[in-house]
C-alpha positions in Angstrom: -62.6 99.5 -22.6 -65.6 97.3 -23.5 -63.4 94.2 -23.5 -62.2 95.1 -20.0 -65.7 95.5 -18.8 -66.8 92.2 -20.3 -63.8 90.5 -18.7 -64.8 91.9 -15.3 -68.4 90.7 -15.8 -67.1 87.3 -16.8 -65.0 87.1 -13.6 -68.0 88.1 -11.5 -70.2 85.5 -13.2 -67.6 82.8 -12.8 -67.3 83.6 -9.1 -71.1 83.1 -8.7 -71.0 79.9 -10.5 -68.4 77.9 -8.6 -71.0 75.3 -7.7 -73.0 75.1 -11.0 -72.6 73.0 -14.1 -73.3 75.7 -16.6 -70.3 76.5 -18.8 -68.7 80.0 -18.5 -70.9 82.5 -20.3 -69.7 84.0 -23.6 -71.7 86.8 -25.0 -73.0 86.1 -28.5 -71.4 82.6 -28.6 -73.3 79.3 -28.5 -73.6 77.5 -25.2 -72.7 74.1 -26.6 -69.6 73.2 -28.7 -70.4 73.4 -32.5 -67.7 71.0 -33.6 -69.8 68.0 -32.8 -73.2 67.0 -34.1 -74.5 66.5 -30.6 -73.3 69.9 -29.6 -75.1 71.5 -32.5 -78.2 69.4 -31.8 -78.3 70.7 -28.2 -77.7 74.3 -29.5 -80.6 74.1 -32.0 -82.9 72.5 -29.4 -82.5 75.8 -27.5 -83.1 77.8 -30.7 -86.4 76.1 -31.4 -87.6 75.8 -27.8 -91.3 76.7 -28.0 -91.4 77.8 -24.4 -89.8 81.1 -25.5 -93.0 81.9 -27.3 -94.6 82.5 -23.8 -91.9 84.9 -22.6 -93.5 88.2 -21.4 -92.4 91.6 -22.5 -91.1 92.3 -19.1 -89.0 89.2 -19.0 -87.6 90.0 -22.4 -86.6 93.5 -21.2 -84.9 92.0 -18.2 -83.0 89.5 -20.3 -81.8 92.3 -22.7 -80.8 94.5 -19.8 -78.9 91.6 -18.1 -76.9 91.1 -21.2 -76.2 94.8 -21.5 -75.0 94.9 -17.9 -72.7 92.0 -18.7 -71.4 93.7 -21.8 -70.6 96.9 -20.0 -69.2 95.3 -16.8 -72.0 96.5 -14.5 -73.4 93.0 -13.7 -74.9 92.9 -10.3 -73.3 90.4 -7.8 -74.7 86.9 -7.7 -75.7 86.6 -11.3 -75.0 83.0 -12.5 -73.8 81.7 -15.8 -77.1 79.8 -16.1 -79.0 83.1 -15.8 -76.9 84.7 -18.5 -77.3 81.8 -20.9 -81.0 81.9 -20.3 -81.1 85.6 -21.0 -79.2 85.2 -24.2 -81.5 82.3 -25.3 -84.6 84.5 -24.8 -83.1 87.4 -26.7 -81.9 85.3 -29.6 -85.3 83.5 -29.8 -87.3 86.7 -30.0 -85.2 89.6 -31.4 -83.7 89.7 -34.8 -79.9 89.7 -34.4 -79.3 92.5 -37.0 -82.3 94.8 -36.4 -83.0 94.0 -32.7 -86.7 94.1 -33.6 -89.2 91.5 -32.4 -89.8 88.7 -34.9 -93.5 88.0 -35.4 -94.3 84.9 -33.3 -95.4 82.4 -36.1 -92.2 83.2 -38.0 -89.7 82.7 -35.2 -87.6 79.5 -35.3 -89.2 78.6 -31.9 -92.6 78.9 -33.5 -91.8 76.8 -36.6 -93.0 73.5 -35.2 -96.1 74.7 -33.3 -97.3 76.8 -36.3 -96.0 74.5 -39.0 -97.5 71.2 -37.7 -101.1 72.0 -38.7 -99.8 72.6 -42.2 -98.0 69.3 -42.2 -101.2 67.6 -41.1 -103.0 69.3 -44.0 -100.3 68.2 -46.5 -100.7 64.6 -45.4 -104.5 64.4 -45.4 -105.7 61.4 -47.5 -107.9 61.7 -50.6 -106.7 65.2 -51.5 -108.6 67.1 -54.2 -106.8 69.3 -56.7 -108.0 72.4 -54.7 -106.8 71.1 -51.4 -103.4 70.0 -52.8 -102.9 73.5 -54.2 -104.0 75.1 -51.0 -101.8 73.2 -48.6 -98.7 73.4 -50.8 -99.3 77.2 -51.2 -99.8 77.6 -47.4 -96.7 75.6 -46.6 -94.5 77.6 -49.0 -96.0 80.8 -47.8 -95.1 79.9 -44.2 -91.6 78.8 -45.2 -91.1 82.1 -47.1 -92.2 84.2 -44.2 -89.9 82.3 -41.8 -87.0 82.7 -44.2 -87.6 86.4 -44.6 -88.2 87.0 -40.8 -84.9 85.3 -40.0 -82.9 86.6 -43.0 -79.5 88.2 -42.8 -80.3 91.9 -42.6 -76.8 93.3 -42.6 -77.0 94.0 -46.3 -80.1 95.4 -48.0 -81.9 92.9 -50.2 -84.5 94.0 -52.7 -88.0 92.7 -52.1 -88.0 91.4 -55.7 -85.6 88.6 -54.6 -88.0 87.5 -51.9 -90.9 87.6 -54.2 -89.0 85.7 -56.9 -88.0 83.0 -54.4 -91.5 82.8 -53.0 -93.2 82.4 -56.4 -90.6 79.9 -57.6 -91.2 77.8 -54.5 -95.0 77.9 -54.8 -95.0 77.1 -58.5 -92.6 74.2 -58.2 -94.3 72.7 -55.1 -97.8 73.0 -56.6 -96.7 71.7 -60.1 -94.9 68.7 -58.7 -97.6 67.8 -56.2 -100.4 68.1 -58.8 -98.4 66.3 -61.5 -97.6 63.4 -59.2 -101.2 63.1 -58.0 -102.4 63.0 -61.6 -99.9 60.3 -62.5 -101.0 58.2 -59.5 -104.6 58.6 -60.4 -104.0 57.4 -63.9 -101.9 54.4 -62.8 -104.3 51.6 -63.5 -102.0 49.0 -61.9 -102.5 50.4 -58.4 -105.2 49.0 -56.2 -107.2 51.7 -54.4 -105.3 51.0 -51.1 -101.9 51.2 -52.9 -102.9 54.4 -54.7 -104.0 56.0 -51.4 -100.6 55.0 -49.8 -98.6 56.4 -52.7 -100.5 59.6 -52.7 -99.5 60.2 -49.1 -95.9 60.3 -50.1 -96.5 62.9 -52.9 -95.9 65.9 -50.6 -92.3 65.0 -49.9 -90.8 65.4 -53.4 -92.9 68.5 -53.9 -91.8 70.2 -50.7 -88.2 69.1 -51.1 -88.0 70.4 -54.6 -89.7 73.6 -53.7 -87.3 74.1 -50.7 -84.3 73.8 -53.0 -85.9 76.2 -55.5 -86.6 78.6 -52.7 -83.0 78.6 -51.4 -81.4 79.0 -54.8 -83.7 81.8 -56.0 -83.6 83.8 -52.7 -79.9 83.5 -52.3 -78.7 83.6 -55.9 -77.2 86.9 -55.3 -74.6 85.3 -53.0 -73.4 83.2 -55.9 -72.8 86.3 -57.9 -71.3 88.5 -55.2 -69.9 86.0 -52.8 -70.2 85.8 -49.0 -67.9 87.1 -46.3 -65.2 84.7 -45.0 -63.5 85.3 -41.6 -60.3 84.2 -40.0 -60.0 82.5 -36.7 -60.1 85.8 -34.8 -63.3 86.9 -36.6 -61.6 89.3 -38.9 -63.0 89.8 -42.4 -60.7 88.2 -45.0 -62.8 88.8 -48.1 -65.8 87.8 -50.1 -65.8 84.3 -51.7 -68.1 82.9 -54.4 -66.7 79.4 -53.8 -67.7 79.7 -50.1 -71.1 80.9 -51.2 -71.5 77.7 -53.3 -70.6 75.6 -50.3 -73.1 77.5 -48.1 -75.9 77.1 -50.6 -75.2 73.4 -51.1 -75.2 72.7 -47.3 -78.4 74.7 -46.9 -80.1 73.0 -49.8 -79.1 69.6 -48.4 -80.5 70.6 -45.0 -83.8 71.6 -46.7 -84.1 68.2 -48.4 -83.4 66.3 -45.2 -85.7 68.4 -43.1 -89.1 67.3 -44.7 -88.0 63.7 -45.1 -88.9 62.5 -41.6 -91.8 64.9 -41.4 -93.5 63.8 -44.7 -92.3 60.2 -45.0 -92.5 58.8 -41.4 -96.1 59.9 -40.6 -97.7 58.1 -43.7 -95.8 54.9 -42.8 -96.8 55.1 -39.1 -100.4 56.0 -39.9 -100.8 53.2 -42.4 -100.0 50.8 -39.6 -102.0 52.6 -36.9 -105.1 52.7 -39.1 -105.3 48.9 -39.1 -105.5 48.8 -35.3 -108.9 47.9 -33.8 -109.0 51.2 -31.8 -108.8 53.5 -34.9 -111.0 51.3 -37.0 -113.7 51.4 -34.3 -113.2 55.1 -33.7 -112.3 56.8 -37.0 -112.8 60.2 -35.4 -109.5 59.7 -33.6 -107.6 59.5 -37.0 -107.0 63.2 -37.3 -105.9 63.8 -33.7 -103.6 60.8 -33.8 -102.1 61.9 -37.2 -101.6 65.4 -35.7 -99.6 63.9 -32.8 -97.5 61.7 -35.1 -96.7 64.8 -37.3 -95.9 66.8 -34.2 -93.4 64.2 -33.0 -91.9 63.8 -36.4 -91.5 67.6 -36.9 -90.0 68.0 -33.4 -87.4 65.3 -34.2 -86.7 66.3 -37.7 -86.1 70.0 -37.3 -83.2 70.0 -34.9 -81.6 66.9 -36.6 -81.7 68.6 -40.0 -80.3 72.0 -39.0 -77.6 70.3 -36.9 -76.1 68.5 -39.9 -73.7 71.4 -40.6 -72.3 74.1 -38.2 -73.9 77.5 -38.5 -70.3 78.8 -39.0 -68.8 76.4 -41.4 -65.0 76.0 -41.9 -63.2 75.7 -45.2 -59.5 75.5 -46.2 -58.2 78.6 -47.9 -56.6 76.4 -50.5 -60.1 75.6 -51.8 -61.0 79.2 -52.2 -60.0 82.0 -54.6 -56.3 82.8 -54.8 -56.9 86.3 -53.5 -58.5 84.9 -50.4 -55.6 82.6 -49.7 -53.2 85.5 -50.2 -55.2 87.8 -47.8 -54.6 85.7 -44.7 -52.1 83.5 -43.1 -54.8 81.2 -41.6 -55.0 77.7 -43.1 -58.8 77.8 -42.8 -61.5 80.4 -42.7 -65.2 80.3 -41.7 -68.4 81.5 -43.2 -72.0 81.8 -42.1 -73.9 79.2 -44.1 -77.4 80.4 -43.1 -80.3 78.3 -42.0 
């Protein structure tokens, strides 16, 4: 009955969209094709769109109601595909897909760049003391942990101990690596003061990248032990695979290494060149605002690029999985949710 209602709504929306460029609306499906990098890139640009942070409570209720009307086949005449896609974008940006509860604004994916950029600026400040290094690394990993938890898969209960374990592991690894590298740089007698300052600016990247990997492994270690669900082409559950879990964690870990690379590597390079300009040498007070803008641009570019490397729903051949998985389906390939 629900399928019939949805089909009727789809037909109504299609009729209202004869003259628009928006693709036919599909409830719960991405607007853009996920088989190409560009399609995934456009999809994640929607996911991280900071404009959704300013959506009012009334607009959110309207968006949710519009999708409910579509689902039950009671869509009012004249509703376009563009309106439906916009409604779905708003709902997905604000509400958790499993709990339907609002995600706290700083921890939404759409808030990751606006709320994360000040932290990146802090990580890249020159002449860091031991205390400031520890503080910014701790704050960065705390923000990351909260984002991870707020956007977690909530279909299965997960003990708080796993979250705490991942958080502590990430903080300890980030702080240890950052402090250790800073000490090594300070003791390197061969470096000139200018070279030492430049090298210190690159210290946050290995610290953050290592901590990100540590965070992913510790927080999702249970998936390696229990496996993750794999689905056939029709969305039917085939079974639980530990091999697919390894692939998912590897892809996620690689994404977490690539993500901070442009954010923490490009700004130091750009700033080292900009600092030599007559404008910034004459007006040193502009250094922090300029660095903030550079970090914001790098963050805005890096986030969608990194999370677009792999499809959200990754595909794998059944021949690469456990024998029981291959026997449980006639499909040559299955898909799994790799996570973000």
